[in-house]
N, C-alpha and C positions, 0 to 999 in steps of 0.2 A: 311895598319896600322901596326905600330911596336908593337908587342905583349909584348916586354920587357918594354915598357913605361906604361903598365897597372899595377896598384898596388892593391893587394888584402889583406884584413886582415887575419892574421894568427890565426885562431880560436884555433888551438892546443896550440899555445904559450899563447893565452889569458886564456885558461883553466888552464894551469900550473901556471900562475901568480895569478889567482883567488884562487888557492888552497894553496897559500903560507900562513904560519902562521905569524900573526902579533899581536902586543900588543894593548890594548885599549889605546886611547889617554888620558884617565883619570888616568893613572899611576902616582904616586905609589898607589893611593887610590884603584883603580881597577886593580887587577893583572890577569885579564882574558886574555887568549891567544886564538884567534880565527882565522879562515881562512879568507882571504881578501874578498871573495865573500859574507860572512855573516856579514861583519863588520857593515853595516848600520842597519841590524836587531838587532845586539847587542846593538848599541847606542840607539835604541828605547826602550830597556829594562834596560840599564845600570843604576844602583842605584846611580852612582856618576856623571851622566850627568846633567848639569844645565838645568832646565825647567822653563817656565813662569808660574807664579801663575794664576789660572783660575778665580779668583774672579774679578768682574767688578771694575775698578778703581785702581787695584793693579798692579804695574809694577815691582815687585820684582822677581828675579830669584833665585831659590833654588835647591839644589840637589834633584834628584827624590826620594831618600830615606827619605828626610825630608819634602816632599811636604804635606803629610797627616797631620803631626803635625803643619805645617805652616798654612794650611787651617783651622784647627779646633782650634788652640790655639794662634798663633802668628800674623796672618794676620790682619791688621787694618781694612780691608774691608770685613771681614767675618761677617755673620749674627749671632747675639747673642740674646738670649732670655731675654727680660726684666723681672727682678725678681718681678715686681709689677703688670704689666698688662698682662704678658705672650705673648706679641707680639714680633715678630722678628725684630730687628733693626740692621743696619750696626754698627759694634763695634765702629768705630771712632765717630759715632753720638749718642752713647748710653747716654752719660752724658747730651747732649743737649736735647735729648728725655725726660729724667727724669725730667729735670728742666722746660721744656716748654710744652711738648706734652702729657706726660703720665698722664691719668686721675686718676690712682690709686696710684700715688706717694704721700707719706705721707708728710704733711707740718704742721707747727705750726699754730694755730689759729691767724688770723690777729688782733683780739681784745685782744690777750695775755691772754687767759683764761687757759693757760697751757695744753690744749688738743691738741693731734696730730690727724689730720683728713686727709682723702683722698682729693686730689685736686678737684675732681668732686663733693664733698659734701660741698664745702666752702659756696655756696649760701644758702643751706639748713641749715647749722650749724648756720648761722647768726641769723636765726629766733628762735634759742633756746639757743644761747650763753649767759651765765650770765654776760659777760663783754660788750656785745653790748649795745650801747646807744639807748634808745627807748623813744618815747613820753609818757607822762603821760596819762593814760586812760581818765582823766578828761579834756583833751585838748579842746574838743568841748564845755566845760563849762567855759574855760578861763585860765586853768592852762598851762603855757608855759614851765614848767620844763622838761628837758631831763635828764634821769637817767639811770644808768646801770640796765639791766634786773634783775640781782641778788639782787639789792637794791630797786626794785620797791615796794615790800610789805612794806619795812621800810619807804619809802617816803609816801605811802598811809596812813600809821598809823600816821606818824608825821604831815601830812597836812590834816587830816580828817576834822578839823573845817573849814579851808580855802575852801576845796572842797565843804562842805555843803553850805557855804555862796555863793560860785559861782553858785551852782545848784539852790539855792533859787533865786538869782538874775536873772539867766537865765529864771527860771520859771515865775518870776514876769513879765519880758519883754514879754514872750510868752503870758501870760494872757492879758497884755495890747494890744498886737497885735491881739489876738483873739477878744477882746472887740471891737477894731477898725474895724475888719473885719465884726463883727455882725452888727455894726452901718452902715457900708458901704453897707452890704447886704440888710438891711432893707430899706435904701434910694433907692437902685437900684430896689428892689421889688416894692416900691411905684411908681417909675418912670415907671417900666414895666407895672404896672396896669393902670397908666395914658395913656401910649401908646396903651395898649390893648383897653381901652375905646374909645380912639380917632380913632383907626382902625375900631371898630364896628360902630361908628358914620359915618365914611367915607363910609363903606360898605353899610349902610342903605341909605345914600344920593345917592350913586352911583346907587343902585337898582332903587330908585325913578327916578333918572335922565334917567336911561336906559329905564324904562317904558314910561316916557314922550317922550323921543327921539323916541321910537318905534311908539307911537301914532302920533307924528309929522311926522315921515317918511311915515306912512300909509296915513295920511291926504295929505301930499305933493304928493304922488303917485296918490291918488284918484283925487286930484285937477288937476294934469297934464293930467290924463286920460280923465276927464270931458272936459277939454279945448280942447283936441284932438277931442273928439266926437262932440263938438259944432262946431269946424272948419269943420269937415267932414259933419256934418248935413247941415251947411250953403252951402257947395259946392254941396251936393246932391239936395238941394232945387233949386239951380240955374240950375243944369242939368235937373231936372224934368220940370221946367218952359220952358227951351229951347226945350225939347222933345215934350211938349204939343203944343207949338207953331208950331214946324215942322209937328206934326201929323195933326193939324188943316189945315195947308197949303196944305198938300199932300192928305188929305182925299178924295178930289174930284178926284184926279188923279189915285188913286190905290184902288183896291178892296181887303180888308184885310181878307176875308173869307177863300180863299185857304191857306193863310199863317197860319191862326188859325187852320185849319184842319190838316195841316202838323205838327204843334206843338203838337196837340193832339195825332197824331199817334206816334210821337217820345216819348211822355210821356208814351203811352201804351207799346211801345217796351222796354223802360227803366224799367218799372214795371215788364215786363216779364223776362228781364235779371236779375233783382234782385231776382226773384223766382228761376231762374236757379242757381244763386250764392248760395242760401240757400241749394238747392238740391246737389250742388257740395260739399259744406261743409260736408253734411251728407255722401256722397259717399266717401269723403276723410277719414272720421272717420271709415267707414266700411273697407276701404282699409288698414288702419293702423292696425285694428284688425286682418285682414287676414294675414298681414305681421308678426304680433306677433305669430300667430298660425303656420305659415310656419316655422319661426325660431325655435319654440319649436320642431316641427316635425324633422327639420334638426338636431338639437342637439341630439334628441332621436335616429335618424338614425346613426349619428356619434358614439354615445355611443354603439349602437347595433353592429356597424361595428368593433369597438375596442374589444367588447366582443367576437365576432366571431373569430377575429384574435387571441385573447388569447386562446380561446377554441381550435383553430386549432393547436397552438404551445404548448398546455398544455400536460404534460406527467403524466401518472397515475401509473408509475412503480417505483417511488421513485428516479428517476434520472432526472437531469437537465443539459442540455448543453446550456450555456448562451453565446451568441455572442455579444461582446461589440465593436461596430464600432465607427469610429472617435475618437480613443483613445486620440490623442494629444489635440484636441479641448475640450474633456470632462475633461482631466486632467487640462488644463488651467483654465476652469471654476471652478474646485475644488480648485486650488491654489488661485484664486481670491475670493473664498468664495461664489460664486454665486450658485453653485450646488455641495456642499461638497460630496454628496453620490448619487449613482444610485441603483435602485432596479431591480431585474430580474422579468420575468413573473412568476406567481405562478406555482407550480407543486404539485402533490399529491402522497401519498404512495399507493393509490388505488382509484377506482372510488368513494368510500365513505370514503376515508382515511383522514389523516392529510393534511391540506393545508399549504404549505411551500413556501419560496422564499429565495433568496440570496441578500445580500446588500454589495456593494463595495465602499470603500473610495479610489479613485484613487490617492489622495495626502496624504493618510494615516490618521489614527485616533489614539488618545492616544499616546502611546509610539512610534508608527510608523509614526507620523505626519511629513510630509516633506521629509521622507526618504524611506518609504515603501508604498505598496498597502495593505490596510487592507480589509480582506474578512470575512464576517459574515454570519451565518445561522439564519433564522428568522422563528418562528412559527406564522402563521397567523390564524385569526378567520375563521372557516369553517362552512359549513352547517350541518355537522354531528358530531360536537364536543361533543354534549350531549350523543352520543352513543359510543365514543371512550374512551379508558383507559387513565387516566392522573395521574401523569405528563408524558410527552414524554420522553422515555428512550432509544431510538435507537442510534446506533453508526453512526457518520456522517463523510464522507470523502470529503475534499475540494481539488480541483485540478486546477492547471494552465496547460493547454495542450500545448505540444510541437508540433509546426506545421511543423517540418522538416521531420516527419515520423519516427524519431528515438525513439520516446516514452520516451524522457527524461523529463517526467512530474514532476512538483513540487507538492508534495502531503503532506497534513496535515490531521491527523485523530484524532477525539476526541469523547468521549462518553458523551451523555447528562447527566448532573448532575440533579438528581431528586429533589434536594433541592434548585435549582436555580429558580428564578422567570421567567427566560427566557423560561422554558419548562413546566410551569403550563398551565392550560387551559386559553386562552386569554380572558381578559375582554373587551379590545378595539379591534381595527382593527388588531393589531399585538402585539407580546411581544417585550421586549428589545432584541436586536440582541446579539448573542454570537458567538465567533469564534477567529480569529487570527489577532490582530492589526499589527503584523509584518509578514504578509503572504509571501511577496516577495519584496526584495529591488528594488528600481528603477534602480540601476546600473546593476542588474541582468536582470530585465525585459526588459530594453531598450538597452542592449548590442547587437550590430549587429551580434556578433558571435553566439548568441542564436537565436532561432526561435520562441520565445513566442509571438512577435508582427509582423504580416505580413500584408502589405497593410493597415496599421493603424488600424488593427483589432486584438483582442485577444479573446481566448475562455476559459471560466471557466466551471468547471464541479462540480456538487454536487451529491453525492451518499449517500442514506440512506440505512443502512442495515435493510432488512425486516425480518430478522430471528426472530422467535417467535412472529411475529406480525400477529394476526388473522384478517382475512377480515370479514367485516359485511355481 
């Protein structure tokens, strides 16, 4: 390869050229002298360079130094504030806006009342304009005059006699119509009375006809039955005669005594079986009574079993660990409204202390409905309430236990309000629940990163502060 045939740019020469001093192309207006390498930068700032107007629709080119004045004062496509409605409109369309679109543009009254009004108030002004033509107030009585509103009083005074005559004439016609209506009403009332009498007569005749028809129907049925019986009786007589003849013919051939004895034995057995049936009915009644007693005993046993389970899980130290299984199913039942809340087993502050429990709304209650789990503390009626001090005043801690072992429990603490009916001595089975309607959000509880729900099970804990609480 011939090295002399390869051409390279001379960067040194290029730098010397770019450092040459040159004049701006906008001379003589611009007398700036700059180096060639910064010439383009200078044109981007040169006050005498022609630039395009930035307003939409404007194709004018102006010197950069005049662009500001052009945009704010001279450009036909600049936005200009309407002096009447204060809206911004393109300058070239301002006149058209004022004449056609501006609601606050002042215009003279269309009825030539010499008032200047806003365009948007033209319709309202028509109803008060003194030059607007209006119907006479006595139009409904026959006055067909149209007069300017400002001269309406003058017309009423001048035509007072005519108006009174028109009113009298209208009144006379109304009285005639009322008289005709009364006559028509009386005629229709008489017709109605006649129809009512005719209806009563028809009802009476119908009842008589119904009774007669009923008797005839019974008679027809009885006649038909009697005819059937007569036919049957005739047939039986014929059969009996045939049997007698056959018996007479066979009497000599057969001895009927064994047959009669067999029939008698069968009759005795039938009578014995009827006796057994009566005894069976008595035994069935006794069996039903025994079944009832057995069901009562089973219910009592189930009740006792539930009570023993409660006694086994009951705590007497003011602490409750509540295990809620099948969380998803129970929450679904709460959402559907079938089981809005669930109760824990009772627990006590001591063997003879306050009887308490917890109540949970898995779909929330009150301000937490649909977004939170609501947890409440409930004072229940106990066996030793008459010996305990009231109202209940202890501090209560509600907890959602973290099952990861990190003990990141959610805790809410409150002190019983002695003035609240929730902590007075219970009159019924339990008091109104008190606690936290927004105890824990569903998003926090059901977040898989947390460990509050494991194997579809969560644990709630309630702790009652037993400080200053004397035991019986």
